[in-house]
N, CA and C of each residue as an Amber inpcrd file, in Angstrom:
protein
   357
 100.9170000 111.2570000 112.5660000 102.2970000 110.8120000 112.4320000
 102.5210000 109.5810000 113.2970000 103.2510000 108.6120000 112.7590000
 103.5320000 107.3730000 113.4750000 105.0290000 107.2670000 113.7150000
 105.3830000 106.8480000 114.9150000 106.7940000 106.6690000 115.2610000
 107.0390000 105.2810000 115.8030000 108.2240000 104.7580000 115.5090000
 108.7100000 103.5260000 116.1130000 109.9590000 103.8820000 116.9030000
 109.9750000 103.4910000 118.1610000 111.1190000 103.8010000 119.0150000
 111.6770000 102.4990000 119.5690000 112.9450000 102.2300000 119.2310000
 113.6110000 101.0140000 119.7010000 114.3630000 101.2880000 120.9910000
 114.5710000 100.2320000 121.7500000 115.4000000 100.3050000 122.9500000
 116.0140000  98.9240000 123.1970000 117.0590000  98.9220000 124.0200000
 117.6660000  97.6550000 124.4000000 119.0260000  97.3810000 123.7890000
 119.5380000  98.3050000 122.9950000 120.8500000  98.0980000 122.4080000
 121.9680000  98.2820000 123.4140000 123.1730000  97.8780000 122.9940000
 124.3180000  98.0560000 123.8630000 125.4220000  97.0720000 123.5440000
 126.3420000  96.9440000 124.4820000 127.4960000  96.0610000 124.3450000
 127.2190000  94.7530000 125.0760000 127.4250000  93.6470000 124.3710000
 127.1590000  92.3260000 124.9240000 128.3620000  91.4310000 124.6280000
 128.6940000  90.5710000 125.5510000 129.7690000  89.6100000 125.3080000
 129.2440000  88.4530000 124.4490000 130.1260000  87.8800000 123.6710000
 129.7730000  86.7190000 122.8690000 129.2210000  85.6160000 123.7680000
 128.1410000  85.0070000 123.3060000 127.4720000  83.9920000 124.1030000
 126.3810000  84.5340000 124.9950000 126.3290000  85.8500000 125.1080000
 125.3380000  86.4830000 125.9710000 124.0150000  86.7170000 125.2680000
 123.1330000  87.4040000 125.9610000 121.7850000  87.6680000 125.4570000
 121.4540000  89.1430000 125.5440000 120.5070000  89.5400000 124.7200000
 119.9890000  90.9040000 124.7740000 118.5510000  90.8700000 124.2720000
 117.7840000  91.8440000 124.7060000 116.3920000  91.9240000 124.2670000
 116.1110000  93.3240000 123.7520000 115.6530000  93.3930000 122.5370000
 115.2740000  94.6630000 121.9400000 113.7590000  94.8280000 121.9950000
 113.3400000  96.0630000 122.1900000 111.9200000  96.3930000 122.1760000
 111.6950000  97.5180000 121.1780000 110.5050000  97.5430000 120.6160000
 110.1470000  98.6140000 119.6850000 108.6770000  98.9390000 119.8910000
 108.4130000 100.1860000 120.2390000 107.0490000 100.6290000 120.5090000
 106.5820000 101.5570000 119.4060000 105.3980000 101.2870000 118.8850000
 104.7920000 102.1550000 117.8820000 103.8200000 103.1050000 118.5660000
 103.8560000 104.3660000 118.1430000 102.9410000 105.3490000 118.7220000
 102.4730000 106.3110000 117.6370000 101.3620000 106.9850000 117.9230000
 100.8290000 107.9430000 116.9670000  99.4360000 107.5670000 116.5330000
  99.0430000 108.0450000 115.3570000  97.6920000 107.8190000 114.8230000
  97.6200000 106.4410000 114.1790000  97.4910000 105.4310000 115.0120000
  97.5080000 104.0480000 114.5430000  96.1270000 103.4540000 114.6410000
  95.6170000 102.9500000 113.5220000  94.3620000 102.2180000 113.5740000
  94.6450000 100.7470000 113.8570000  95.6070000 100.2130000 113.1560000
  96.0530000  98.8460000 113.4230000  97.4390000  98.6660000 112.8130000
  98.0880000  97.5920000 113.2050000  99.4150000  97.2720000 112.6890000
  99.3890000  95.8730000 112.1140000  99.8600000  95.7500000 110.8940000
  99.9430000  94.4270000 110.2650000 101.2690000  93.7930000 110.6800000
 102.1080000  93.4940000 109.7440000 103.3740000  92.8350000 110.0490000
 104.3460000  93.7830000 110.7470000 105.0350000  93.2500000 111.7490000
 106.1270000  93.9740000 112.3960000 107.3960000  93.1330000 112.2430000
 108.5230000  93.8020000 112.2350000 109.7440000  93.0310000 112.0350000
 110.9860000  93.7430000 112.4950000 112.0680000  93.0140000 112.4290000
 113.3980000  93.5360000 112.7470000 114.3240000  93.2800000 111.5680000
 115.1100000  94.2870000 111.2610000 116.1530000  94.2010000 110.2590000
 117.4570000  94.6250000 110.9290000 118.5680000  94.3170000 110.2850000
 119.8430000  94.7730000 110.8240000 120.7960000  95.1300000 109.6870000
 121.7130000  96.0090000 110.0190000 122.7240000  96.4240000 109.0540000
 124.0700000  96.4730000 109.7420000 124.9410000  95.5830000 109.3240000
 126.2980000  95.5430000 109.8540000 127.1730000  96.5280000 109.0780000
 128.2810000  96.9470000 109.6650000 129.1720000  97.8960000 108.9800000
 129.6040000  97.3770000 107.6090000 129.4080000  98.1860000 106.5810000
 129.8360000  97.8180000 105.2450000 128.9500000  96.8160000 104.5350000
 127.8080000  96.4820000 105.1530000 126.9130000  95.4960000 104.5470000
 125.5280000  96.0890000 104.3120000 124.7410000  95.3950000 103.4950000
 123.3740000  95.8410000 103.2360000 122.4670000  95.4530000 104.4030000
 121.3710000  96.1890000 104.5050000 120.3880000  95.8640000 105.5300000
 119.7650000  94.5150000 105.1910000 119.5820000  93.6880000 106.2160000
 119.0160000  92.3590000 105.9950000 117.9020000  92.0850000 106.9910000
 116.9860000  91.2300000 106.5660000 115.8660000  90.8570000 107.4180000
 116.3370000  89.9180000 108.5260000 115.8830000  90.1900000 109.7390000
 116.1630000  89.3000000 110.8650000 114.9370000  88.4360000 111.1560000
 113.7840000  89.0650000 111.2620000 112.5820000  88.3080000 111.5410000
 111.3320000  89.1390000 111.3780000 110.2030000  88.4540000 111.1620000
 108.9090000  89.0940000 111.0040000 107.8920000  88.4010000 111.8920000
 106.8850000  89.1600000 112.3190000 105.7830000  88.5730000 113.0760000
 104.4890000  89.2120000 112.5910000 103.5190000  88.3760000 112.2530000
 102.2390000  88.8850000 111.7710000 101.3820000  89.3320000 112.9470000
 100.2790000  89.9880000 112.6190000  99.3680000  90.4310000 113.6740000
  98.7790000  89.2380000 114.4200000  98.7300000  88.0990000 113.7820000
  98.2130000  86.8870000 114.4220000  99.2520000  86.1040000 115.1880000
 100.5050000  86.5650000 115.1170000 101.5590000  85.9300000 115.8960000
 102.4310000  84.9460000 115.1250000 102.1750000  84.7800000 113.8340000
 103.0230000  83.9020000 113.0360000 104.3890000  84.5500000 112.8380000
 105.4330000  83.7790000 113.0970000 106.7850000  84.3370000 113.0380000
 107.6200000  83.6520000 111.9590000 108.6260000  84.3810000 111.5600000
 109.5950000  83.8980000 110.5780000 110.9100000  84.5780000 110.8900000
 111.9930000  83.8070000 111.0190000 113.2930000  84.4120000 111.2740000
 114.2830000  83.9200000 110.2230000 115.3080000  84.6980000 110.0210000
 116.3380000  84.3580000 109.0560000 117.0950000  83.1090000 109.5010000
 117.5900000  82.3710000 108.5300000 118.3330000  81.1500000 108.8420000
 119.5470000  81.4380000 109.7220000 120.1520000  82.6040000 109.5430000
 121.3650000  82.9490000 110.2810000 121.1230000  83.1130000 111.7770000
 119.8740000  83.3230000 112.1680000 119.5750000  83.5210000 113.5890000
 118.6020000  82.4800000 114.1230000 118.1880000  81.5640000 113.2740000
 117.2150000  80.5550000 113.6930000 117.7820000  79.7280000 114.8440000
 116.9570000  79.5150000 115.8640000 117.3940000  78.7740000 117.0330000
 118.0680000  79.6410000 118.0840000 118.3800000  80.8870000 117.7280000
 119.0240000  81.7960000 118.6910000 118.1590000  83.0210000 118.9880000
 117.4760000  83.5400000 117.9780000 116.6620000  84.7510000 118.1390000
 115.1830000  84.3910000 118.1110000 114.4240000  85.0930000 118.9330000
 112.9770000  84.9020000 118.9740000 112.3060000  86.2630000 118.8000000
 111.3720000  86.3310000 117.8490000 110.6220000  87.5680000 117.6480000
 109.2100000  87.3600000 118.1830000 108.6910000  88.3800000 118.8490000
 107.3440000  88.2970000 119.4020000 106.7470000  89.7000000 119.4390000
 105.4510000  89.7840000 119.7250000 104.8220000  91.0870000 119.7940000
 103.6890000  91.0840000 120.8080000 103.3810000  92.2920000 121.2570000
 102.2560000  92.5280000 122.1480000 101.3420000  93.5070000 121.4250000
 100.2570000  93.0070000 120.8660000  99.3750000  93.8660000 120.0630000
  98.7260000  94.9700000 120.9010000  98.4160000  94.6660000 122.1300000
  97.7690000  95.6600000 122.9860000  98.6920000  96.8370000 123.2570000
  99.9930000  96.5680000 123.2540000 100.9840000  97.6120000 123.5390000
 101.6700000  98.1220000 122.2740000 101.2350000  97.6380000 121.0990000
 101.8650000  98.0390000 119.8240000 103.3800000  97.8770000 119.8900000
 103.8110000  96.7670000 120.4310000 105.2300000  96.5540000 120.6870000
 105.7010000  95.2430000 120.0570000 106.8920000  95.2780000 119.5010000
 107.5360000  94.0690000 118.9880000 108.8570000  93.8940000 119.7220000
 109.1920000  92.6490000 119.9870000 110.4080000  92.3220000 120.7380000
 111.3170000  91.4320000 119.9000000 112.6020000  91.5010000 120.2180000
 113.5650000  90.5690000 119.6380000 114.4530000  90.0700000 120.7710000
 114.2560000  88.8260000 121.1310000 115.0970000  88.1900000 122.1370000
 116.2660000  87.5380000 121.4130000 117.4630000  87.9460000 121.7530000
 118.6580000  87.4640000 121.0820000 119.5140000  86.6840000 122.0680000
 119.7280000  85.4250000 121.7970000 120.5150000  84.5470000 122.6490000
 121.7410000  84.0420000 121.9040000 122.6960000  83.5520000 122.6560000
 123.9250000  83.0010000 122.0590000 124.5080000  83.9500000 121.0190000
 124.6370000  85.1860000 121.4010000 125.0980000  86.2060000 120.4630000
 126.5330000  85.9530000 120.0130000 126.7730000  86.3060000 118.7520000
 128.0940000  86.1280000 118.1480000 128.5960000  87.4990000 117.6790000
 129.8920000  87.6590000 117.5370000 130.4110000  88.9350000 116.9980000
 129.7880000  89.2980000 115.6520000 129.4360000  88.3010000 114.8420000
 128.7980000  88.5700000 113.5480000 127.4100000  89.1830000 113.6860000
 126.8370000  89.1520000 114.8780000 125.5300000  89.7630000 115.0990000
 125.6480000  91.2700000 115.3480000 126.8650000  91.7630000 115.4420000
 127.0670000  93.1950000 115.6310000 126.4780000  93.9670000 114.4590000
 125.5670000  94.8810000 114.7660000 124.8740000  95.6360000 113.7250000
 123.9640000  96.6680000 114.3640000 123.4780000  97.5730000 113.5360000
 122.3750000  98.4360000 113.9520000 121.0860000  97.6820000 113.6250000
 120.2420000  97.5360000 114.6130000 118.9910000  96.8060000 114.4540000
 117.8380000  97.8110000 114.2980000 117.0500000  97.6050000 113.2560000
 115.9530000  98.5050000 112.9400000 114.6210000  97.7770000 113.0630000
 113.6810000  98.4680000 113.6660000 112.3160000  97.9860000 113.7650000
 111.5440000  98.4820000 112.5340000 110.6020000  97.6680000 112.0910000
 109.8030000  98.0040000 110.9100000 108.3690000  97.5530000 111.1510000
 107.4170000  98.3500000 110.6620000 106.0140000  97.9720000 110.8330000
 105.1800000  98.4850000 109.6820000 104.1600000  97.7150000 109.3410000
 103.1580000  98.1580000 108.3660000 101.9560000  98.6410000 109.1700000
 101.7470000  99.9580000 109.1590000 100.7720000 100.5930000 110.0430000
  99.6120000 101.1480000 109.2330000  98.4070000 100.8140000 109.6540000
  97.2090000 101.3300000 108.9840000  96.8890000 102.7170000 109.5500000
  97.0010000 103.7120000 108.6830000  96.7250000 105.0930000 109.0560000
  95.8160000 105.6850000 107.9920000  94.6580000 106.2060000 108.4150000
  93.7450000 106.8490000 107.4720000  93.4530000 105.9610000 106.2570000
  93.1240000 104.6930000 106.5180000  92.6790000 103.7450000 105.4940000
  93.7730000 103.3140000 104.5280000  95.0220000 103.5510000 104.8470000
  96.0990000 103.0330000 104.0100000  97.2650000 102.6040000 104.8810000
  98.0040000 101.6220000 104.3530000  99.1400000 101.1190000 105.1240000
 100.3930000 101.9180000 104.7970000 101.0900000 102.2920000 105.8390000
 102.3720000 102.9720000 105.7020000 103.4630000 102.0660000 106.2570000
 104.6150000 102.0510000 105.5970000 105.7740000 101.3320000 106.1210000
 106.5850000 102.3180000 106.9580000 106.7610000 101.9650000 108.2070000
 107.4330000 102.8630000 109.1420000 108.6940000 102.1770000 109.6790000
 109.7490000 102.9660000 109.8320000 111.0160000 102.4660000 110.3490000
 111.3810000 103.1900000 111.6360000 112.0220000 102.4660000 112.5250000
 112.6060000 103.0950000 113.7020000 113.9550000 103.6920000 113.3600000
 114.5480000 104.3550000 114.3450000 115.8130000 105.0460000 114.1130000
 117.0110000 104.1070000 114.2220000 116.7880000 102.9310000 114.7560000
 117.8560000 101.9430000 114.8760000 118.4970000 101.9510000 116.2550000
 118.9360000 100.7920000 116.6760000 119.6610000 100.6580000 117.9410000
 120.8390000  99.7250000 117.7150000 121.9900000 100.1140000 118.2440000
 123.2250000  99.3930000 117.9700000 123.4320000  98.2650000 118.9770000
 123.7060000  97.0840000 118.4510000 124.1400000  95.9640000 119.2640000
 125.5810000  95.6390000 118.8790000 126.4600000  95.6670000 119.8590000
 127.8610000  95.3250000 119.6400000 128.1820000  94.0860000 120.4530000
 128.6330000  93.0450000 119.7760000 128.9620000  91.7940000 120.4480000
 130.4740000  91.6440000 120.4660000 131.0350000  91.6210000 121.6470000
 132.4880000  91.5190000 121.7900000 132.8960000  90.0570000 121.9360000
 134.0680000  89.7500000 121.3750000 134.5440000  88.3590000 121.4210000
 135.3980000  88.1190000 122.6450000
């Protein structure tokens, strides 16, 4: 069984910063792409950013220049550094990973962590 556990959520003032972490644990042979998604109240879940096992990153236009996604392969961890936060960034943030288990890739989701940005 593979688990993703996020941390770092909370209440942040507009213009402030926050850092989310997500650790993968369990029967992991390797991890391919890791990423962050978010879901705001009343909206669909949307992609925030992805990072490949080689470190190539891609972030959504809405957060480009403000959010940085990175990972530590040795620690099976992905990070999301969020700067210049806006009230529109308020959402539950979910970690996602493609994990190789028993010769097949599984898509695994974390339980989500809430970021609330106050104006």
